[in-house]
C-alpha positions in Angstrom: 15.2 29.2 7.6 16.4 25.9 8.9 19.5 26.0 11.0 20.3 22.3 10.7 21.2 20.6 7.5 19.0 17.8 6.2 20.4 14.3 6.5 20.0 11.8 3.7 19.8 8.0 4.0 20.0 6.1 0.7 18.7 2.5 0.8 19.7 0.1 -2.0 19.2 -3.6 -2.5 21.3 -6.4 -3.9 21.4 -10.1 -4.7 17.7 -10.6 -5.4 14.5 -8.5 -5.6 11.7 -8.5 -3.0 14.0 -8.5 0.0 11.9 -5.9 1.8 13.6 -2.5 1.1 10.3 -0.7 1.4 9.5 -2.2 4.8 13.1 -1.6 6.0 12.9 2.0 4.9 9.5 2.4 6.5 10.9 0.8 9.7 13.9 3.1 9.8 11.5 6.1 9.3 9.3 4.9 12.1 12.3 4.6 14.5 13.8 8.0 13.6 10.3 9.6 13.9 9.9 8.1 17.3 13.2 9.7 18.3 11.6 13.1 17.6 12.9 13.7 14.1 10.9 15.1 11.2 11.2 12.6 8.3 10.1 11.9 4.8 10.6 9.1 2.4 11.1 8.9 -1.4 10.9 5.9 -3.7 12.8 6.0 -7.0 11.8 3.3 -9.4 13.9 2.4 -12.4 11.1 1.2 -14.8 10.2 3.3 -17.8 6.5 3.6 -17.0 5.7 7.2 -16.0 3.9 5.7 -13.0 2.5 2.2 -12.0 -1.1 3.2 -12.9 -1.2 1.3 -16.2 0.6 -1.8 -14.9 -1.1 -5.1 -14.0 -1.3 -5.9 -10.3 0.4 -9.2 -11.2 3.4 -7.2 -12.5 3.8 -4.7 -9.7 1.4 -5.3 -6.9 -1.2 -2.7 -5.9 -1.2 0.9 -7.1 -1.1 3.1 -4.0 -3.1 6.4 -4.4 -2.0 9.5 -2.5 -4.2 12.4 -1.3 -3.2 14.5 -4.3 -4.1 11.8 -6.8 -0.7 10.3 -7.4 -0.6 6.7 -8.6 2.4 5.4 -6.9 4.4 2.4 -5.8 3.0 0.2 -3.1 5.9 1.0 -0.8 4.5 4.5 -0.2 1.7 2.6 1.6 4.2 1.2 3.9 5.7 4.7 4.5 2.3 6.1 5.4 1.3 3.2 7.6 4.5 3.2 9.6 5.0 6.9 10.0 3.2 10.2 10.1 4.8 11.4 6.9 2.3 12.5 4.2 3.1 11.0 0.8 2.3 12.7 -2.5 3.2 12.3 -6.1 6.4 14.1 -5.3 7.5 11.1 -3.2 7.7 8.6 -6.0 9.6 9.0 -9.3 10.2 6.6 -12.1 12.8 6.6 -14.9 9.9 7.3 -17.2 8.9 10.4 -15.3 12.5 11.6 -15.0 13.2 11.2 -18.7 9.9 12.8 -19.6 10.7 15.9 -17.6 14.2 16.1 -19.2 12.8 15.7 -22.7 10.2 18.4 -22.1 12.9 20.8 -20.9 15.0 20.0 -24.0 11.9 20.7 -26.2 11.4 24.1 -24.5 15.1 24.9 -25.1 15.9 25.1 -21.4 19.3 23.5 -21.9 20.4 26.3 -24.1 21.6 24.2 -27.0 23.7 21.8 -25.0 23.9 18.1 -25.8 21.5 16.5 -23.3 23.1 13.5 -21.6 22.5 11.1 -18.7 25.3 12.9 -16.8 24.7 15.6 -15.9 21.2 16.3 -17.1 19.3 13.1 -16.0 21.3 12.8 -12.8 20.7 16.5 -12.0 17.0 16.0 -12.6 17.0 13.1 -10.1 18.9 15.1 -7.5 16.5 18.0 -8.0 13.5 15.8 -7.3 15.1 14.5 -4.1 15.9 18.0 -2.9 12.4 19.2 -3.6 10.9 16.5 -1.4 13.5 17.1 1.3 12.4 20.6 2.2 11.8 21.3 5.9 12.6 17.8 7.2 15.5 16.5 9.4 16.0 13.2 7.5 15.1 12.0 4.0 15.1 8.3 3.4 15.5 7.5 -0.3 14.8 4.0 -1.5 16.2 2.9 -4.8 14.0 0.3 -6.5 15.4 -2.7 -8.3 18.6 -4.6 -7.6 22.2 -3.4 -7.8 23.5 -4.6 -11.1 20.4 -3.8 -13.1 21.1 -1.5 -16.0 17.9 0.4 -15.4 18.9 1.7 -12.0 22.4 3.0 -12.9 21.3 6.7 -13.4 19.7 6.7 -9.9 22.7 5.1 -8.3 25.0 7.7 -10.0 22.8 10.5 -8.8 22.9 9.3 -5.1 26.6 8.8 -5.5 27.0 12.4 -6.5 24.7 13.6 -3.7 27.2 12.7 -1.0 29.6 15.2 -2.5 26.8 17.8 -2.9 25.6 17.7 0.7 28.8 16.6 2.4 29.8 13.2 3.7 28.6 14.0 7.2 25.0 14.4 5.8 24.6 11.3 3.7 24.9 7.6 4.3 24.2 4.5 2.3 22.4 1.4 3.6 22.6 -1.7 1.5 20.1 -4.5 2.0 21.4 -8.0 1.0 20.6 -11.7 1.3 22.3 -14.2 3.5 21.0 -17.5 2.2 21.1 -20.7 4.3 22.4 -23.7 2.3 20.9 -26.8 3.8 23.3 -29.2 2.2 26.2 -27.4 3.7 24.5 -26.4 6.9 25.8 -22.9 6.6 24.7 -19.3 6.0 26.6 -18.0 3.0 28.1 -14.5 2.8 29.4 -14.7 -0.8 26.2 -13.2 -2.4 26.5 -10.2 0.0 30.2 -9.8 -0.8 29.5 -9.8 -4.6 26.6 -7.4 -4.2 28.7 -4.9 -2.2 31.5 -5.3 -4.8 29.1 -4.4 -7.6 28.0 -1.3 -5.6 31.6 -0.3 -5.0 32.3 -0.6 -8.8 29.6 2.1 -9.3 31.4 4.3 -6.8 29.2 3.7 -3.6 30.7 2.3 -0.5 27.9 1.3 1.8 28.1 2.6 5.4 25.6 0.0 6.8 24.6 -3.5 5.8 21.2 -4.8 6.5 21.3 -8.6 5.9 18.0 -10.4 5.2 18.1 -13.8 6.9 15.8 -16.4 8.3 17.9 -17.1 11.3 20.2 -15.5 13.9 23.8 -15.0 12.7 26.9 -15.1 14.9 29.2 -12.2 15.7 31.9 -14.1 13.9 29.8 -14.1 10.7 29.2 -10.4 11.1 32.9 -9.8 11.5 33.6 -11.7 8.3 31.0 -9.7 6.4 32.3 -6.4 7.8 35.9 -7.3 6.8 35.2 -8.4 3.2 32.7 -5.6 2.6 34.8 -2.9 4.2 32.1 -1.9 6.7 32.4 -1.3 10.4 31.3 -4.4 12.4 29.0 -2.3 14.4 27.2 -1.3 11.2 26.2 -4.8 10.1 22.6 -5.6 11.1 20.1 -8.3 10.2 16.6 -8.0 8.9 15.2 -11.3 10.1 12.0 -12.9 9.0 9.2 -11.8 11.3 5.6 -13.1 11.7 4.2 -9.6 11.4 5.7 -6.6 9.5 4.9 -4.4 12.5 7.5 -6.3 14.5 10.4 -5.1 12.2 10.9 -1.7 13.8 11.1 -3.3 17.2 13.6 -5.9 16.0 15.8 -3.2 14.3 15.6 -1.1 17.5 16.6 -4.2 19.6 19.7 -4.4 17.5 20.5 -0.7 18.0 20.1 0.4 14.4 18.4 3.7 15.1 20.9 4.7 17.8 23.8 3.9 15.5 22.2 5.9 12.6 21.8 8.9 14.9 25.4 8.6 16.0 26.9 8.3 12.5 24.7 11.2 11.2 25.5 13.2 14.3 21.9 13.9 14.9 20.6 14.8 18.4 17.5 12.8 19.2 15.6 11.6 22.2 15.2 7.9 23.1 12.4 6.4 21.1 9.0 5.8 22.5 7.9 2.5 21.2 5.2 1.5 23.6 2.5 1.7 21.1 4.4 -0.6 18.7 4.6 -3.1 21.6 0.9 -2.8 22.1 0.2 -3.4 18.4 2.3 -6.6 18.4 0.5 -7.9 21.5 -2.8 -7.5 19.7 -1.5 -9.1 16.5 0.1 -12.1 18.2 -2.2 -12.6 21.3 -5.7 -11.1 20.4 -8.1 -11.3 23.3 -11.2 -12.0 21.1 -9.9 -14.9 19.0 -10.2 -15.1 15.2 -12.6 -14.2 12.5 -12.6 -15.4 8.9 -13.1 -12.8 6.1 -13.7 -14.1 2.5 -12.1 -11.8 -0.1 -13.7 -12.4 -3.5 -11.4 -10.9 -6.2 -9.6 -11.6 -9.4 -6.0 -11.0 -8.3 -6.0 -13.5 -5.5 -2.9 -15.4 -6.8 -0.7 -12.4 -5.8 -1.5 -11.1 -2.3 0.5 -8.0 -3.0 -2.3 -6.9 -5.3 -4.4 -6.1 -2.2 -1.6 -5.1 0.1 -3.3 -2.0 1.6 -6.6 -3.9 1.8 -5.0 -6.8 3.7 -3.3 -4.4 6.1 -6.5 -2.4 6.7 -8.4 -5.6 7.6 -5.6 -6.4 10.0 -6.0 -2.9 11.5 -9.7 -3.6 11.9 -8.7 -6.7 13.8 -6.3 -4.7 16.0 -9.2 -2.2 16.8 -11.3 -5.1 18.0 -8.5 -7.1 19.6 -9.1 -9.9 17.2 -7.1 -11.9 14.6 -8.3 -11.6 11.0 -7.9 -14.7 8.9 -8.1 -13.7 5.2 -9.7 -16.3 2.9 -8.9 -15.4 -0.7 -11.5 -16.7 -3.2 -11.1 -16.4 -7.0 -14.2 -14.7 -8.4 -14.0 -16.9 -11.5 -14.3 -20.0 -9.2 -17.4 -18.5 -7.7 -18.8 -18.1 -11.2 -18.2 -21.8 -11.9 -19.0 -23.4 -8.5 -21.3 -20.9 -6.8 -20.7 -19.1 -3.5 -22.2 -21.5 -1.1 -19.3 -24.0 -1.0 -16.5 -21.5 -1.5 -17.7 -19.1 1.1 -18.9 -21.6 3.7 -17.6 -20.8 7.2 -16.6 -17.2 6.6 -17.8 -14.6 9.1 -17.9 -11.7 6.5 -17.4 -11.2 2.8 -15.5 -8.4 1.1 -15.5 -7.6 -2.6 -12.5 -5.3 -3.5 -11.8 -3.1 -6.5 -10.6 -4.2 -9.9 -10.9 -3.6 -13.6 -12.2 -5.7 -16.5 -15.1 -8.0 -17.0 -13.3 -11.2 -15.9 -14.8 -12.6 -12.7 -17.5 -9.9 -12.3 -20.4 -12.4 -12.3 -18.7 -14.3 -9.5 -18.5 -11.0 -7.5 -22.1 -10.4 -8.1 -22.9 -13.9 -6.9 -20.9 -13.2 -3.7 -22.8 -10.0 -3.1 -26.1 -11.9 -3.5 -24.9 -14.6 -1.1 -24.0 -12.0 1.5 -27.3 -10.0 1.1 -29.6 -13.0 1.2 -27.7 -14.9 4.0 -27.3 -11.8 6.1 -23.5 -12.1 6.2 -21.6 -8.9 6.9 -20.6 -7.4 3.5 -18.2 -4.7 2.5 -17.8 -3.6 -1.1 -15.0 -1.3 -2.2 -15.0 0.6 -5.5 -16.0 -2.1 -8.0 -17.4 -4.0 -5.0 -19.9 -1.2 -4.5 -20.7 -1.2 -8.2 -21.3 -4.9 -8.2 -23.6 -4.5 -5.2 -25.7 -2.0 -7.2 -25.9 -4.3 -10.2 -26.9 -7.2 -8.0 -29.6 -5.1 -6.2 -30.9 -3.8 -9.5 -31.2 -7.3 -10.9 -32.7 -9.1 -7.9 -34.6 -6.4 -6.1 -35.6 -4.0 -8.8 -36.2 -6.8 -11.3 -33.9 -5.4 -14.0 -32.5 -8.7 -15.0 -30.1 -7.3 -17.6 -28.7 -4.5 -15.4 -25.0 -4.1 -15.7 -22.1 -1.7 -15.8 -21.2 -0.1 -19.1 -17.7 -1.2 -18.4 -18.7 -4.8 -18.9 -21.7 -4.5 -21.3 -21.9 -1.5 -23.6 -25.3 -2.7 -24.9 -27.0 -3.3 -21.5 -30.6 -1.8 -21.5 -30.1 -0.8 -17.8 -26.6 0.8 -17.3 -27.0 1.2 -13.5 -23.2 1.9 -13.5 -22.0 4.2 -16.2 -18.9 6.1 -17.4 -18.4 9.5 -15.8 -19.2 12.3 -18.2 -15.7 13.7 -17.8 -14.3 10.3 -18.9 -16.2 9.9 -22.2 -13.7 11.5 -24.4 -10.6 10.4 -22.5 -8.1 8.5 -24.8 -4.9 8.2 -22.6 -5.2 5.7 -19.8 -2.4 6.8 -17.5 -3.4 9.3 -14.7 -6.8 10.1 -16.2 -9.2 8.4 -13.8 -11.0 10.1 -10.9 -7.9 10.1 -8.6 -7.1 11.4 -5.1 -9.1 12.8 -2.2 -12.8 13.8 -2.6 -15.4 14.9 -0.1 -18.2 12.6 1.0 -21.3 14.0 2.8 -22.8 11.3 5.0 -26.5 10.7 5.6 -27.4 11.4 9.2 -28.5 8.3 11.0 -26.9 6.0 8.5 -24.4 3.2 9.4 -21.7 5.1 7.6 -22.4 8.3 9.7 -22.4 6.3 12.9 -19.0 4.6 12.0 -17.3 7.8 11.0 -18.9 10.0 13.7 -18.6 12.9 11.2 -20.9 14.7 8.7 -18.3 14.9 5.9 -15.2 12.9 5.3 -12.4 12.7 2.7 -11.5 9.5 0.9 -9.2 8.6 -1.9 -10.5 7.5 -5.3 -9.3 5.5 -8.3 -12.0 4.7 -10.9 -13.7 5.8 -14.1 -17.3 4.5 -13.6 -20.0 5.7 -11.2 -23.5 4.8 -10.1 -25.8 6.1 -12.7 -27.9 8.9 -11.2 -30.7 8.1 -13.7 -31.5 5.0 -11.5 -30.8 6.6 -8.2 -34.4 7.3 -7.3 -35.6 3.8 -8.2 -32.8 2.2 -6.2 -33.7 4.3 -3.1 -37.4 3.6 -3.5 -36.6 -0.2 -3.5 -34.6 0.1 -0.2 -31.0 0.9 -1.2 -29.7 3.6 1.1 -27.5 6.2 -0.5 -25.6 7.0 2.7 -22.8 9.1 1.2 -22.5 11.4 -1.8 -20.1 13.9 -3.3 -21.8 17.3 -2.9 -19.7 19.0 -5.7 -20.2 16.4 -8.4 -23.5 14.9 -7.0 -22.1 11.3 -7.2 -22.9 8.3 -5.1 -20.1 7.6 -2.7 -21.6 5.1 -0.2 -24.5 2.7 -0.1 -26.0 0.4 2.5 -29.0 -1.7 3.4 -31.2 -1.2 6.5 -32.5 -4.7 7.0 -29.0 -6.2 7.2 -26.5 -6.6 10.1 -23.8 -4.9 8.1 -24.0 -4.2 4.3 -22.0 -1.2 3.1 -20.4 -0.2 -0.2 -17.8 2.5 -0.7 -16.9 4.0 -4.1 -13.5 5.2 -2.7 -10.6 3.2 -1.3 -10.6 3.7 2.4 -7.8 1.1 2.9 -5.3 3.8 1.8 -6.0 5.8 4.9 -5.8 3.0 7.5 -2.9 2.7 9.9 -2.2 0.2 12.7 -2.4 3.0 15.3 -5.5 4.6 13.6 -7.6 1.8 12.0 -10.1 3.1 9.5 -13.6 3.2 11.0 -15.2 1.3 8.1 -12.8 -1.6 8.6 -13.2 -1.5 12.4 -16.9 -1.7 12.0 -16.7 -4.4 9.4 -14.6 -6.7 11.7 -16.8 -5.9 14.7 -19.8 -7.1 12.6 -17.8 -10.2 11.6 -17.2 -11.0 15.3 -20.9 -10.6 16.0 -21.7 -13.0 13.1 -19.1 -15.5 14.3 -20.5 -15.5 17.9 -24.0 -15.9 16.6 -23.1 -18.7 14.3 -21.1 -20.4 17.0 -24.0 -20.1 19.4 -26.4 -21.5 16.9 -24.1 -24.5 16.3 -23.8 -25.2 20.0 -27.6 -25.1 20.4 -28.0 -27.6 17.6 -25.3 -29.9 19.0 
């Protein structure tokens, strides 16, 4: 039994959305973890969707998949990248999921005939989910999605207001993230939005203990004193969350201001001094890489919103860190590739990556990008749909099956080299019904994948309905496609590659979800290493011609 009480840090946001609550929460978690504390993080989202799995990436950014198959908010990706905490479906709850649970309990008669209300039944359900995730840890960081003042988030805010009384004021604190805008015409940083946001929070019954002010510039002590006075917060508890060139600098910046030390003091937690040397090393490699820059072309359909590929972008950055190189991401709309061809749009890139996605739009552009990478011997990495498009391209151009396709895009194709999983045929509901979570992949000895992983069997996270059709597997292999990884239980293709290519690999899973700055994923490390080789070879050829 634990002798110490768990401490709770509740993080709210005000003024505007997208201030960076997730990164702030992850940074706080990283700092406390580096002080020797066992931490976990929870994201509470106010929208009615049960989870983000059915939402467009343009609406909500990427869907982050946990080991247990939870389709969760992208902030859980930040939590896992910044800390050693293991996220699961129990670390992300939405209003829809909370209400669904309450309604199911009411249908089963668990409320014993009582009138079911927001208070206490919904708020009790929220508090129960927080406590469940809080077992056996020193500190729980709970991030409330949305912006203070939104009607949707009121039950969550009421629940965390109550929790301070449930666990004791010494065991719970509130951090409010706000905006300090600079008004160019006045030449001043304005505090009024922060004052109004805190006023709205206090109307709900929550007095913040800490303010974390998002700003693009340094603010004076006088301005902090003003904010503290009008918001009824100790001056020593007003901190800034400045714009930084790399998200991995934020923990160091908050530590420089003393946030982690002050949190430990207010919560009365014994902790050691943090060991942040590895964070310093990461920032050095991000800002001053010894091996220069490589350009990676990402051919996708959600390129207008970079948050759609957040984990992918970070995993590529991690691959750069592993090789002491900067990775310049060149986003190319696959529909533009369809219309204009890959030669012009992908000219000058050192490697090509085709990520996952759903729907037929832009798929022919992805296939054209695969062909360009295969024929021009440019390092290629296909993820999920990217692997499937590589199989379609290989079937068309190498096997000669000109009408080969995925059943997802052409139900009448005579050669469905990518087909719907048998378990998916009768599925009607869309949410939470794909092949989700961690599955085993047995690697082919001597293959590139086996060399990169250095293991015989690995676990990777999945999110898809369609698979390589085993009916074509033999023909594909006879024509030169290497099946370098398969799931031994379901006998499904997990990884493919080509022998006569400097780097050509496809992965049915999403390895980006398991990459961290301190532990870059081996597939991304190998991909960026191949890109560096391609860059140097191209540069050398150009110099000889000159």
